[in-house]
N, C-alpha and C positions, 0 to 999 in steps of 0.2 A: 466215387470220389468220397466217400462219406467221411474218409480221415480228414480230407483237406477241407471241407466243407464250410463254408466262413460262416462266421455269425458275428452280430454288431460287439464290441468289445469296448467298455469305457476307458478313457484316460486315467491314470493312477499314480499315485504318490511313489517314492523309490521307496522300495524293502526288499529285503532279502527274497520275500515269497514272490514279489514282483519281478525279480529276474528271473526265477523259475518261470514264472507265467510270461515274462518276456520269449524265454528259450522256446515254451511250446508254440506260442504265437509265430514265432520264425519258423519253426519246423513246420508247423500247419502251411504257414505263405510259401513255402518252397514246393512242397507237393500242389500246392493250388497253382504255383505259375506253372510249372512242369505240365501240369493237366490242361492248362489254358493253351500252352504252346504247342502239345502234342495235337490239339481239336483244331489249332489254326493252321498247323502245318509248316510254319515258319516262324521267326523269332531271335530271340536271342538269349541263349542258355548261359553262358558264362557271366558275362556282365549284370543279367538278374540276378543270380547266385550270388554275387560277391557282395552285391549291397543290402541284400535283405536286412542284415543286423542292423546297418546304419538306420533306413528308413522306420522299421519297428520300432527303433529305439524314440526316432522323431516323432513318430505319429502315436506312441501311447504312453509316453513319459515326458514329453516336452511342449507339444503344439498344443496352444489355444485355438478351437474351434468349434462351430455348432454344425453339427450333422444334418440338422434342419435348414440352413441357413448358410449357403457356400460365400455369400457375401457380407455377413456378420463384420462389420469395420473394425472390430477390435480383434480380428484373428490374428494369427501368426500367418506368415506365409512360407509355403515351400514350393520350389522351383527345381525340378528334375531337369535339368541341364544335359545330362546323357539322357536324353529321352527315348532310346531304345530298350531302358529298363520298364517302360510303362507296365508291365504286367504286375511289376513288383507293387506299385504305386495303385494301381487298379485293385489289386488284392488288400492290400490295408484299406483304402478308402471301404471298400465292400466291409472289413470287419471294424471298421469306426462307426458304420451307418450310415456313410454319405452315399453310397450308391447300392441299387438292389444285388443281390448277390447272384441273381438269376444273370445278369448281365455279362458276367464274366466268362463263360464258354463261348460267348459271340466274339472274344478277342480277334481283331483285325476282318471280320465280316465285314461286307460292304454298308448294311445298312446299320452298323452297329456303331454306337457312343465312344466304345473302345477300341481306337484305332491303334496301329502299330507303335507310333507315337502319340503323345497326349495332345488332344485337339480341346483346348477350353470352349471354342465355339459349341461344339457336340456333348460335352463334358464340364457342366460349370464348376464341379467340383475340382477339376484342374485348374490350379491358379494361373498356369502360363502355357501356352501351345509351344511345344519345342521338339527338336528333331534333328535340325542343322545344327551341328556342334560347335560349340565356341561362342553361343550366344546366351545361354541362361545368367552368366554373371552380369552380365551388362543391363539384362532386366532388371534381374536382382538387387542391381545398384539403384536403377530408378524408382523400384517401389521402396527400399530401405531409404533414400534420399525424401521421396514422398513423405514417409510417415513421419520422418522427422519434422519436415515442413508442416505436416497437421499435426504435431506435438502428442502423435501415438506413441504407446510403449511397445506396439507388436516388435515380434522379431521377425526376421527373414533367413531361412536355410535353402542355402543353394547347393545340390548335388553335382560335381562334376567328375567324369570320367579321366583317368592319366592321360591315355592318348589325346583326349580332348584338349590336353594343355600345348598342344601342338600348335593349336590354333593363335594367330596374332592377336584375334580381338580378346582374348582371354586375359591377356598382358596387359593391354591396354584398358581394359575394365578394373583390374587389379590397381593399376596406378590411380584411377578414379576413385576405387573406393576408399584407398588411403588418402588421398586428396581433400576428400569428404567427410573422412573422419567417422567412416558409417560402422559405429561399434553396435549398432543393431543388426548388423549382417554377420552371419557364419558361414562359410563355406565350408563344404567337406570334398575333400579327393577319395574317390574310392581308387585306391593305390592298388592295385590288382597286377599291375606290370606286364600284362599282354593287352594288344591290341588286334584286328582284323588281320593283319598282315606280320605279325610276329611279336616278339619281346619289343616293349616300347623304346627302351634307351638304345637298341636295335635300329628301330626305324627313324628316330630323332632324340636323340637324348636330352631327356628332360630333368635328371637329376644334376647338382644337389637341389631337391625341391626346396627343403626348409630354407637355405640360406637365400634360395632365389626369392621366395616369398617375403623373405623378412626383409630382402635390400628394398623389397616394393612396399615397405612401410606397415606388413601386416603383423599381427601377434598371430605366433605358429604354434602348434602344439601337435604331438605325434601319437596317436592312440593304435591298440589292436582293434582291427574293424570288425572283429567276431566276438569280441569280449563284452557281456553288456556292461560291466561294472567300468570298463576303462572308456568305452563309449562316453557312457553317461556322464564319467567324471569331466571328460574334454567339455562337455555341452553345458553343465555347470560353471568348470572354470570359464568359458567363452561368455557367461552370463556377466561377470564382474568386471571385465575390463572394459575402461573407457577410454575414448578417443582413437581407438583403433578397430579395425575390422579383424575377425578371426578367421583364421584356415586353421581345418582339422584334417591331418593327413591320416587317412586310416587305412594302414595296412591291411589288405584282405588277399583272399585266394580266388582267381578265378574258379567260378564251378562249386564255391565252398558249399559242403554237405552232401558230394554226391562223388565219391572214389574218383569212378572213371570219367568226370568231367573235371576234376580238381586241375589247375595250371595248364590245362589243353588249349592250344589257341584253336584247333581244329573246331572247337565248341564255341566259338564267339558268335556266329551269327547264323546258327541252325536251330532247329526244333528238335525235341527227342523222337526218337522212332517208337512204336507202343512196346516194342521188346525192353528197350531203354527207360521208359517210362515204368515199367512193372518191377526193373529191378532196382531204378532211382527210389520210387516210395518205399520199397521193402527196405534199404537202405535207410531212409528217412524216419522209418517209424522205429527202428530198434533202439 
């Protein structure tokens, strides 16, 4: 998998050339994630591929971190509330030099620190153990509030799935975020509109998403979750908001980047076959 082989890449300032660079990192990340899932023989294709551009934007353009010190006190925090997209996080952490690239093909293996959902006990570079949906925003609230109490300037980024918003705990957390005026918190919804059982709004309608979060006291904006300029503009705007947490609704496509996976609910919770992997890599390399 030489085309998707990871190598440590530093964070950068935003320029036109960096947008091209982000696209290349995202392409390589998608290839790497599909290779990891194929090797593991299980996982989640659709929701991994839909959030790659969001996670790459955060880790290569926004987040402050020390690859050699996962406990650096001034770091920004990233909470992957939709923990089943862990392969994306692992690939990006490897490219930032936080973990060894050789670990990636051990995804979901019994003795691997890279489990199917992030486990902070096994992998300190993962900020929080996640997987049971609905909990990530609550944890992010606690982190954001703690940072404020400690007079730290760090920010917290929390990535949620759209189906995850059907969990009641998300809305309790949303109330608390606004109540405590957590303007150091930015939540992002990977709004690909599909969950394991079908269309999100067919299972339990969450729309109108923007109006609901605004009613809970959040600053809300909508971006194209596959357009780096749009994503970064959203993050930059969120940093200027005072007295409110910010929600970024990122419109995405399930399975983005591989035509035969895109917007297909049957690829929510499966791994690629070897034949699919070959075709997918060929398409991503074009």
